[in-house]
N, C-alpha and C positions, 0 to 999 in steps of 0.2 A: 406378437411381433408388430412393431409400428414402423412406418416410413418416417424419415426425418423431414420430408417436404409436405407442405399442406397450407391451407388457408382456413381461417375461421373468423366469424364476426358475430357480434352480439350487441344488443342495445337494451336500455331500460329507461323508463320515464320518471320524472320527478315534477313537482308543481312548477309549471311554466316552461318546461323544456325536456330534452332527452339526451342521455349520454350514450355514445357509441364507441365500441372498441373493435379494431381490426388487428388480426394476427397473421403474419406471413412467416412461414418456416422454410428454411433451406438447409442443405447439408453443412455440417461443421463437425470437427473432431470432438469438440467439447460443447458445453452449453454456453451460448453467448446471447445475451438479451439486450436489445437496443429499444429504449422506451422514449416515445415522443409524447410528452405530457404538457398541458398548460402549466405555466410557472407556479400558479397557486396550488398545484397538486403534487409538487415535488416531494413534499413531506410524506406522502403515501407510497413513494417509489419502492422503499425497502419492503414494505408489507406486500406489495403486488409482485415484486420479484420472487419472494418466497412462495406466493400462490402459484406463479407460473412454474417455478422449480418443482412443485409437487406434481405437476402434470407432465412436464417435459424434462428429459434427462440429457439429451444430446440434440444439437442443432443450433442454427442461428435464427433467433426469433426477433422480428420487428413488430413492436406494439405501438399502436397509434390511438390515442384517446381524443375524441372531439365532442363538442356540444352543439346542439341546435335548439331553436326556440328562444324563449325569454327566461333565462335563469333568474331565480330570486337571489338578491344580494343583500348583505348586511352592511350597515354603516356605523361609523364611530364619530362622535362629536368631541373634539378637543377644545377645552376652555382655556382662554388666555387670561389667567387670574391676575397676573401682574398688571396687565393693561386695564382690566376692570377696576382694580383698586385705585390706580392712578386717576382713572376717569372719575370715580366717585369722590376722591379727594379734591380734584379740581372743581367739580360741581359744588361741593360743600364750601370750598373757599370762595367761589364766586357768589354763593348765597350770602355769606357773611359780609363780603365787601360791598355788595349791592343792597343788603338788607332785604333780600327776597325770602319768602316763606315757601314751604312746600316739602313734601316727603320724596325721598329718592328710593323707589321700590324696584323689585325684580322685574316687573313688567316693563319698566322703562329701559332697564339694562338689556332685556331680551330683544329690544328693537335695534340694538347695535350689532350688526353682523361682524364687526371687527373682533368681537369677543369670542366668537365661535368659529371653529374650523371643522367643516364636515368632510370626511374622507370615506371612501368605500373600502370595506375590509377586504384584504387580499385572500383571506381564508374562505373556502367555499362552505356552504351550509351542509348540515348533516345529510339532508335529503340528496344533495348533489353527490356527495361522497358515496353514499349507499347505492345510488344509481350507477355510478362509475364502477364500483366493485361488482355489482350484479351483472353489468354489461361484460366485464372481463370474464366472469365465471361462465357466462353463456358462450362467449367467444372461444374459451378454452375447451368447452364441451364440443363445440362444432369442429374445432381444429383436431381434437382427439379422435372424433368420429372419422374424419377424412384420412388422418394418418393411419388409423387402424384399418380402414378399407384398402388403402394402398398397400399396407403391410401384408394383407392377405394375398394380393397378387404377387408381391415379392416372395412370399413364402412358397407359393406354388412354383415360381421360377427357380428358386434356390433348390427346392426339393427335386425338381426335374434334372437339374445339372448335377446334383450330388448323386442321383441314381446313375447318371452316365459315368461318373467317376468310379462308382462301385462296379459297374460293368467292366470298365477298363482294368480295375484291380483283379476281378475274377479271371479275366482273360490272361492277365500276366501270371497270376497264381497257377492257372492250369498249364501254362506253357513252361514255367520255370524249371520243373524237373527235367524236361526234354532239353532245355537249354544247358543245364548243368551237365547232363550226360554228354551232350555233343561237345561241350567245351572241354571236358576231360579227354574225350577221344581225340579231338584235334590237337590238344596239348601233348598227349602221349605220342601221337604220330610225328609231331614236329620234333619232339625230343629224341625219339628213336632215329629219325633221319639225321639229326645232328651228330648222334653218337655212334653211327655205324663204324664198326671196326675199332671202337674204343672200349677198353675195359673199364667198367664202372660198377659200383655197388648198387645192386637193384633196389635194396631197401631205401638207400639214400635217394635214389631217383624217384621212387614212389612217394617219399616224403615231400620232395620238392614239387611234384605234380599236385599233391593234395594242398600244399600251401598256396600254389598259384591258382588253383581252381576255387579255393575258398574266397579269393579276392573277387571272383565273379559271382559268388553266391548272394542272391538278393532276398533270402528268406527273412532276415531281420527287418529289412525295409518293408517287405510286404506285411509283416505283422504290425509294425508301427503304423503303416498306412491304413490298415484295417481299423485300428483303434481310433485314428483321427477321423475317418469317415463316419464311424459310429457316433463319435462325439458331435460331429456336425449335425447328424440326423436328430440326435437328442436335443441339441440346442434350438432347433426350429420349434420345439414345443414349449420352450421356456416362456414364462410370463414377464420376466424382467427384461430390460434392454440387453440385447445380445450382439450388437453390431461389432464391438471391439473384439469379443471372444471369437466370433466367426472369422474375422479378419486374421486373427492370430492362428487359428486352426488351418486356414487356407495357406498361410505361409509354411506351416509344417507339412501340409499335404504336398505342396509344390517342391519342398526340399526332398521329400522321399521319392517323388517321381523323377526329379533330377538325378538323384543317386542311382536309381534303378536304371535309367537310361544310360548313365555313364558306365555302370558295371556290367550290364547284360550285353554280351556280344551276339545280339540277335536282331535281325531286321524287323520281325513281327512285333517284338516287345518294344522296340524303339518307335514303331508306328503307334502302338497303344499309348506310349508315353507322350508323344507329340499331341495326339488327340486329347489326352487328359489335361495336358498343360494349357491347351486352348480353352477347355472348360473351366479350369481354375481361373484364368484371366477374366473370363466372362463373369464368373462368380464374384471375383474381387471388384469388378466394376459395379455389379448390382449391390453388393454389400455396403458400398459407400452411401447408399440411401437408407440403410437400416439403422434405426436408433440403437 
């Protein structure tokens, strides 16, 4: 179990400089990745997104790539061929008109800066890209370590509260037969009081009592609640991200407790239900941090 919050950083050197990556993770329903990269590294964004997605399944991740030192740069030289040809033609024409002798060689043309345009390549070198990828890998390892450590604390907190829910379920289960018996007796006394001096079919009366008491029977809810709590305990041991599943199971647990509280005409059980619902709310707050 991993937490969705955390921080990780990593760096790697290359000839003349160093690449550094910082990762900040916060809660989010899905995986959302915001990358702040130098413009010349945008072509690697898709590859690095896939790398991050292999480590993180849920959460909002902010990735920042920076460089320090003196990075090595590559250059390109663009030749203005048309201008060079016209220049050569003009020189030869001048030689003919003035009767001048001499050879027009490349060394002469190389002294003319107008023929050459030197620009810095926008693409980084292979060493820089490899350093950036290595820095990202190290930052992901650091982030995963912190998220895993916080996940251990979350797991202990969740387990403790699930244990409290199980205690409430056992208390309700233990009291439910007494509640059902009391409910039947109260209903019988109430009906008998209403029907004093009135002739009525006793079998029909018994059938009506059974029908009404079944409405206060919480056996099915207790069985389903037991299954949900068992599933919650098992989920804590899963290796894959479980935040969404835990949140779904908690919704089911709360639904069963709500139904039990509505059906059971018993002060003690309602007290157990209120306590359990408080635990469920605390669990739902904590699970927002679970990946």
